[in-house]
C-alpha positions, -999 to 999 in steps of 0.1 A, spaced: 0 1 0 14 34 -11 20 62 14 17 98 0 38 125 18 31 162 11 63 180 2 46 214 -3 43 247 16 9 263 14 2 297 -3 -10 318 25 -21 354 23 -17 358 61 21 353 59 44 382 51 58 372 17 71 395 -11 57 371 -37 22 375 -25 3 407 -34 -33 405 -24 -64 384 -20 -100 393 -28 -126 371 -12 -162 367 -25 -182 352 2 -211 328 -3 -234 355 10 -226 380 -17 -218 358 -47 -255 357 -59 -258 394 -62 -227 395 -84 -241 370 -110 -257 394 -134 -227 417 -134 -206 388 -146 -231 380 -172 -237 415 -187 -202 431 -181 -176 404 -189 -140 417 -185 -132 414 -222 -161 437 -233 -154 471 -247 -166 502 -231 -192 507 -257 -205 472 -253 -208 476 -215 -227 509 -218 -251 493 -243 -259 466 -218 -267 488 -189 -304 491 -195 -308 454 -199 -289 448 -166 -310 472 -147 -341 453 -158 -328 419 -148 -306 425 -119 -333 417 -92 -344 385 -109 -314 365 -98 -297 374 -65 -287 357 -32 -323 350 -21 -327 329 -53 -304 302 -38 -308 278 -10 -299 294 25 -296 328 6 -261 317 -5 -245 312 -38 -209 300 -45 -177 315 -30 -148 327 -51 -112 339 -44 -91 363 -66 -54 361 -59 -26 384 -71 7 366 -66 39 357 -83 44 322 -99 74 320 -74 50 320 -44 46 288 -23 63 257 -35 71 261 -72 94 249 -99 116 272 -122 118 266 -159 147 275 -182 130 307 -193 132 321 -156 170 318 -159 173 337 -191 158 340 -227 184 314 -241 196 281 -229 223 261 -246 221 285 -275 185 282 -282 153 299 -269 147 288 -233 116 267 -229 86 280 -209 72 258 -181 43 245 -203 68 233 -229 86 208 -209 82 170 -210 57 158 -184 76 127 -176 104 148 -162 80 157 -133 72 121 -122 103 100 -115 123 81 -89 133 103 -60 164 105 -39 167 127 -8 202 138 3 207 149 39 225 183 41 211 193 75 246 197 88 251 228 67 251 259 88 233 292 80 244 310 49 268 285 36 271 269 2 264 233 -5 293 220 -24 300 192 -50 318 174 -21 288 177 2 266 161 -25 291 133 -33 294 125 5 256 124 10 253 100 -19 281 78 -5 266 77 29 234 62 15 254 39 -10 234 52 -40 244 60 -75 223 86 -94 208 76 -127 194 101 -154 161 117 -146 161 109 -109 146 138 -90 171 149 -63 157 165 -32 182 185 -10 172 183 26 182 211 49 152 211 72 151 249 68 114 247 61 111 245 99 116 283 99 89 291 76 75 318 77 99 334 102 124 360 90 153 334 92 136 314 64 142 342 40 176 354 52 198 326 66 194 294 45 221 275 28 223 276 -10 235 253 -38 268 262 -54 271 264 -91 296 234 -90 273 212 -70 244 220 -94 265 214 -124 278 181 -111 242 168 -107 233 179 -142 263 160 -154 248 129 -139 217 132 -160 196 150 -135 168 173 -148 151 184 -117 168 193 -83 146 204 -53 155 222 -20 135 230 11 147 266 13 132 298 2 157 300 -28 181 276 -46 210 301 -43 221 318 -11 198 345 5 195 377 -17 211 401 8 241 378 13 246 375 -25 242 412 -30 266 420 0 293 398 -16 289 414 -49 293 449 -35 325 439 -17 343 423 -48 321 434 -77 323 397 -89 290 388 -107 295 351 -101 283 358 -66 248 367 -79 224 337 -84 251 313 -97 230 283 -100 202 303 -116 227 317 -141 240 282 -148 205 275 -163 214 297 -193 242 273 -202 226 239 -191 191 225 -193 177 218 -159 149 228 -135 148 235 -98 122 234 -71 122 260 -43 103 259 -10 98 222 -5 88 210 29 87 179 51 116 161 34 124 146 68 91 128 66 103 106 38 112 74 56 138 62 30 166 80 11 158 64 -22 134 38 -36 103 62 -38 86 83 -64 83 121 -67 55 139 -85 59 176 -90 37 184 -119 34 221 -128 2 241 -136 0 246 -173 5 283 -175 15 295 -210 46 315 -216 58 318 -180 92 308 -164 78 291 -134 47 273 -119 32 264 -86 33 227 -78 19 203 -53 50 182 -47 45 147 -31 66 117 -24 51 83 -29 67 55 -8 
């Protein structure tokens, strides 16, 4: 019997998060009164079309309202304004840059779906201290400790347990990050998707910015993201509960993205199936 483990953080408008803008809630008790507005004034209508429909709307608006529905309630609805990088999400090559390996970088909806459901392996990097880089040696050592050899299209999950800090300030400012060398080594093994349970795949923004201001070396700025302009790979940010996976390998991961056209990332509901 399979066991499904949720590896995702929720999208929560109550949490201070720069990637979440606003939420508009339409309650059951008010939805019915808005039905006719939606019918007569769809968003894609021109101003002239909307003006021409006003008389008909005024004649019909009282025919269908909240009191027309059982318990005086219609259907709820929610309107969210947020980045595709909010919550647990996956970055596509287009996010890294307009070109990848000399060709137009693919958007999230253009990538093969079989990449997103594959064998998983979780690597324990919980010993990494705040604001430090995860090196190629760290990755090799973690693999050696579980006696596992990567194969192409494995989905590699980097466990730091930093999701325990979410949504505290430390979650956004102190997490470890993947080095360019570690990321490139995994790509060399045939890995297409790498996930991590931190706010970002690279080091925290302020740490990278401070390093750049000191030495003016652009290699300090989002090095693994920039690698995505040279090598085809995807990464998942803001995973959670990797410590709940009872085995280091021998399980499946599903991280299917929402099919949004022409964007560089998508929200996912990542799960492990043991």
